[in-house]
ChimeraX commands (.cxc) that place a marker at each C-alpha (Angstrom):
marker #1 position 0.00,0.00,0.00 radius 0.5
marker #1 position 1.50,3.36,-1.00 radius 0.5
marker #1 position 1.40,6.43,1.17 radius 0.5
marker #1 position 0.85,10.01,0.06 radius 0.5
marker #1 position 3.78,12.31,0.86 radius 0.5
marker #1 position 1.50,14.27,3.20 radius 0.5
marker #1 position 0.57,11.31,5.36 radius 0.5
marker #1 position 2.55,9.43,7.89 radius 0.5
marker #1 position 2.14,6.17,9.74 radius 0.5
marker #1 position -1.25,5.96,11.41 radius 0.5
marker #1 position -2.60,9.18,9.88 radius 0.5
marker #1 position -4.71,7.56,7.18 radius 0.5
marker #1 position -5.13,8.70,3.60 radius 0.5
marker #1 position -5.55,12.43,3.09 radius 0.5
marker #1 position -4.88,13.46,6.68 radius 0.5
marker #1 position -2.23,16.16,6.33 radius 0.5
marker #1 position -0.55,17.16,9.60 radius 0.5
marker #1 position -0.12,20.76,8.40 radius 0.5
marker #1 position -3.82,20.99,7.55 radius 0.5
marker #1 position -4.68,19.67,10.99 radius 0.5
marker #1 position -2.33,22.19,12.61 radius 0.5
marker #1 position -3.89,25.08,10.65 radius 0.5
marker #1 position -7.43,24.02,11.58 radius 0.5
marker #1 position -6.45,23.71,15.23 radius 0.5
marker #1 position -4.88,27.18,15.19 radius 0.5
marker #1 position -7.65,29.08,13.41 radius 0.5
marker #1 position -10.43,26.89,14.79 radius 0.5
marker #1 position -9.75,27.77,18.41 radius 0.5
marker #1 position -12.58,29.62,20.10 radius 0.5
marker #1 position -12.68,33.31,19.05 radius 0.5
marker #1 position -9.54,33.10,16.90 radius 0.5
marker #1 position -11.42,33.24,13.61 radius 0.5
marker #1 position -13.40,36.26,14.81 radius 0.5
marker #1 position -10.23,38.09,15.87 radius 0.5
marker #1 position -8.50,37.41,12.55 radius 0.5
marker #1 position -11.61,38.39,10.57 radius 0.5
marker #1 position -11.92,41.69,12.46 radius 0.5
marker #1 position -8.26,42.55,11.92 radius 0.5
marker #1 position -8.63,41.62,8.25 radius 0.5
marker #1 position -11.67,43.84,7.87 radius 0.5
marker #1 position -10.56,46.86,9.91 radius 0.5
marker #1 position -6.77,46.80,9.78 radius 0.5
marker #1 position -4.61,47.46,12.84 radius 0.5
marker #1 position -6.68,47.82,16.00 radius 0.5
marker #1 position -6.01,48.47,19.65 radius 0.5
marker #1 position -6.92,45.86,22.25 radius 0.5
marker #1 position -10.04,47.75,23.34 radius 0.5
marker #1 position -11.23,48.12,19.75 radius 0.5
marker #1 position -10.98,44.38,19.18 radius 0.5
marker #1 position -12.77,43.73,22.48 radius 0.5
marker #1 position -15.52,46.15,21.46 radius 0.5
marker #1 position -15.95,44.41,18.09 radius 0.5
marker #1 position -16.50,41.06,19.83 radius 0.5
marker #1 position -18.34,41.96,23.06 radius 0.5
marker #1 position -18.86,38.32,24.12 radius 0.5
marker #1 position -15.08,37.81,24.24 radius 0.5
marker #1 position -13.48,38.28,27.68 radius 0.5
marker #1 position -10.33,40.39,28.02 radius 0.5
marker #1 position -8.46,37.36,29.38 radius 0.5
marker #1 position -9.40,35.22,26.36 radius 0.5
marker #1 position -8.62,38.03,23.90 radius 0.5
marker #1 position -5.21,38.51,25.48 radius 0.5
marker #1 position -4.52,34.77,25.34 radius 0.5
marker #1 position -5.58,34.45,21.69 radius 0.5
marker #1 position -3.58,37.51,20.62 radius 0.5
marker #1 position -0.47,36.08,22.32 radius 0.5
marker #1 position -0.99,32.74,20.54 radius 0.5
marker #1 position -1.49,34.41,17.16 radius 0.5
marker #1 position 1.56,36.60,17.71 radius 0.5
marker #1 position 3.69,33.59,18.71 radius 0.5
marker #1 position 2.60,31.76,15.52 radius 0.5
marker #1 position 3.38,34.77,13.31 radius 0.5
marker #1 position -0.22,35.51,12.29 radius 0.5
marker #1 position -0.47,38.79,14.22 radius 0.5
marker #1 position 2.11,41.43,15.05 radius 0.5
marker #1 position 1.95,43.67,18.12 radius 0.5
marker #1 position 2.93,47.22,17.17 radius 0.5
marker #1 position 3.99,49.58,19.97 radius 0.5
marker #1 position 4.05,53.32,19.30 radius 0.5
marker #1 position 6.15,55.07,21.93 radius 0.5
marker #1 position 4.70,57.97,23.84 radius 0.5
marker #1 position 2.87,58.73,27.04 radius 0.5
marker #1 position 1.03,56.47,27.21 radius 0.5
marker #1 position 2.47,54.06,24.69 radius 0.5
marker #1 position -0.05,52.94,22.06 radius 0.5
marker #1 position -0.31,49.26,21.25 radius 0.5
marker #1 position -2.08,47.99,18.14 radius 0.5
marker #1 position -2.44,44.55,16.61 radius 0.5
marker #1 position -2.22,43.87,12.89 radius 0.5
marker #1 position -2.11,40.85,10.64 radius 0.5
marker #1 position 1.24,39.81,9.22 radius 0.5
marker #1 position 1.55,38.63,5.62 radius 0.5
marker #1 position 0.89,35.15,6.99 radius 0.5
marker #1 position -2.35,36.38,8.58 radius 0.5
marker #1 position -3.45,38.23,5.45 radius 0.5
marker #1 position -2.83,34.98,3.56 radius 0.5
marker #1 position -5.83,33.52,5.41 radius 0.5
marker #1 position -8.21,35.84,3.52 radius 0.5
marker #1 position -9.21,33.40,0.75 radius 0.5
marker #1 position -9.80,30.57,3.24 radius 0.5
marker #1 position -11.86,32.75,5.59 radius 0.5
marker #1 position -13.88,34.16,2.68 radius 0.5
marker #1 position -14.63,30.65,1.46 radius 0.5
marker #1 position -15.62,29.56,4.97 radius 0.5
marker #1 position -17.90,32.57,5.34 radius 0.5
marker #1 position -19.58,31.84,2.00 radius 0.5
marker #1 position -20.02,28.19,2.98 radius 0.5
marker #1 position -21.54,29.17,6.33 radius 0.5
marker #1 position -23.93,31.66,4.76 radius 0.5
marker #1 position -25.12,29.07,2.26 radius 0.5
marker #1 position -25.21,25.86,4.25 radius 0.5
marker #1 position -25.75,26.96,7.83 radius 0.5
marker #1 position -28.41,29.47,6.86 radius 0.5
marker #1 position -30.13,26.74,4.82 radius 0.5
marker #1 position -29.90,24.39,7.80 radius 0.5
marker #1 position -31.56,27.01,10.03 radius 0.5
marker #1 position -34.36,27.50,7.49 radius 0.5
marker #1 position -34.99,23.74,7.36 radius 0.5
marker #1 position -35.04,23.53,11.17 radius 0.5
marker #1 position -37.48,26.46,11.39 radius 0.5
marker #1 position -39.74,24.83,8.79 radius 0.5
marker #1 position -39.83,21.61,10.83 radius 0.5
marker #1 position -40.84,23.56,13.96 radius 0.5
marker #1 position -43.62,25.46,12.18 radius 0.5
marker link #1:1,2 radius 0.2
marker link #1:2,3 radius 0.2
marker link #1:3,4 radius 0.2
marker link #1:4,5 radius 0.2
marker link #1:5,6 radius 0.2
marker link #1:6,7 radius 0.2
marker link #1:7,8 radius 0.2
marker link #1:8,9 radius 0.2
marker link #1:9,10 radius 0.2
marker link #1:10,11 radius 0.2
marker link #1:11,12 radius 0.2
marker link #1:12,13 radius 0.2
marker link #1:13,14 radius 0.2
marker link #1:14,15 radius 0.2
marker link #1:15,16 radius 0.2
marker link #1:16,17 radius 0.2
marker link #1:17,18 radius 0.2
marker link #1:18,19 radius 0.2
marker link #1:19,20 radius 0.2
marker link #1:20,21 radius 0.2
marker link #1:21,22 radius 0.2
marker link #1:22,23 radius 0.2
marker link #1:23,24 radius 0.2
marker link #1:24,25 radius 0.2
marker link #1:25,26 radius 0.2
marker link #1:26,27 radius 0.2
marker link #1:27,28 radius 0.2
marker link #1:28,29 radius 0.2
marker link #1:29,30 radius 0.2
marker link #1:30,31 radius 0.2
marker link #1:31,32 radius 0.2
marker link #1:32,33 radius 0.2
marker link #1:33,34 radius 0.2
marker link #1:34,35 radius 0.2
marker link #1:35,36 radius 0.2
marker link #1:36,37 radius 0.2
marker link #1:37,38 radius 0.2
marker link #1:38,39 radius 0.2
marker link #1:39,40 radius 0.2
marker link #1:40,41 radius 0.2
marker link #1:41,42 radius 0.2
marker link #1:42,43 radius 0.2
marker link #1:43,44 radius 0.2
marker link #1:44,45 radius 0.2
marker link #1:45,46 radius 0.2
marker link #1:46,47 radius 0.2
marker link #1:47,48 radius 0.2
marker link #1:48,49 radius 0.2
marker link #1:49,50 radius 0.2
marker link #1:50,51 radius 0.2
marker link #1:51,52 radius 0.2
marker link #1:52,53 radius 0.2
marker link #1:53,54 radius 0.2
marker link #1:54,55 radius 0.2
marker link #1:55,56 radius 0.2
marker link #1:56,57 radius 0.2
marker link #1:57,58 radius 0.2
marker link #1:58,59 radius 0.2
marker link #1:59,60 radius 0.2
marker link #1:60,61 radius 0.2
marker link #1:61,62 radius 0.2
marker link #1:62,63 radius 0.2
marker link #1:63,64 radius 0.2
marker link #1:64,65 radius 0.2
marker link #1:65,66 radius 0.2
marker link #1:66,67 radius 0.2
marker link #1:67,68 radius 0.2
marker link #1:68,69 radius 0.2
marker link #1:69,70 radius 0.2
marker link #1:70,71 radius 0.2
marker link #1:71,72 radius 0.2
marker link #1:72,73 radius 0.2
marker link #1:73,74 radius 0.2
marker link #1:74,75 radius 0.2
marker link #1:75,76 radius 0.2
marker link #1:76,77 radius 0.2
marker link #1:77,78 radius 0.2
marker link #1:78,79 radius 0.2
marker link #1:79,80 radius 0.2
marker link #1:80,81 radius 0.2
marker link #1:81,82 radius 0.2
marker link #1:82,83 radius 0.2
marker link #1:83,84 radius 0.2
marker link #1:84,85 radius 0.2
marker link #1:85,86 radius 0.2
marker link #1:86,87 radius 0.2
marker link #1:87,88 radius 0.2
marker link #1:88,89 radius 0.2
marker link #1:89,90 radius 0.2
marker link #1:90,91 radius 0.2
marker link #1:91,92 radius 0.2
marker link #1:92,93 radius 0.2
marker link #1:93,94 radius 0.2
marker link #1:94,95 radius 0.2
marker link #1:95,96 radius 0.2
marker link #1:96,97 radius 0.2
marker link #1:97,98 radius 0.2
marker link #1:98,99 radius 0.2
marker link #1:99,100 radius 0.2
marker link #1:100,101 radius 0.2
marker link #1:101,102 radius 0.2
marker link #1:102,103 radius 0.2
marker link #1:103,104 radius 0.2
marker link #1:104,105 radius 0.2
marker link #1:105,106 radius 0.2
marker link #1:106,107 radius 0.2
marker link #1:107,108 radius 0.2
marker link #1:108,109 radius 0.2
marker link #1:109,110 radius 0.2
marker link #1:110,111 radius 0.2
marker link #1:111,112 radius 0.2
marker link #1:112,113 radius 0.2
marker link #1:113,114 radius 0.2
marker link #1:114,115 radius 0.2
marker link #1:115,116 radius 0.2
marker link #1:116,117 radius 0.2
marker link #1:117,118 radius 0.2
marker link #1:118,119 radius 0.2
marker link #1:119,120 radius 0.2
marker link #1:120,121 radius 0.2
marker link #1:121,122 radius 0.2
marker link #1:122,123 radius 0.2
marker link #1:123,124 radius 0.2
view
């Protein structure tokens, strides 16, 4: 039995470790929302991101921003002054997610909206 170059022992056909890693990174709770907001609005301060996603706690936002920064998806830009201004922006790596996030959004609008309509029709 031959193996694809993207699979290893025990991973099964078509299970790419890099794909899995990407899904785990972007699929973490609130991460997609943070990336989408930065993609849409450009560099934002912590409070602006928090305001854009009001359900997101400051602790979770801080944690996710640190993770995204450590992975190279987000950069933390500090402008010196009193007080110093800190903004978060997507790196080229983060901007590279745009086609994938757009496709996911289109899929969600089509399929999840359709699923909600079917569920509502069953209730009525």
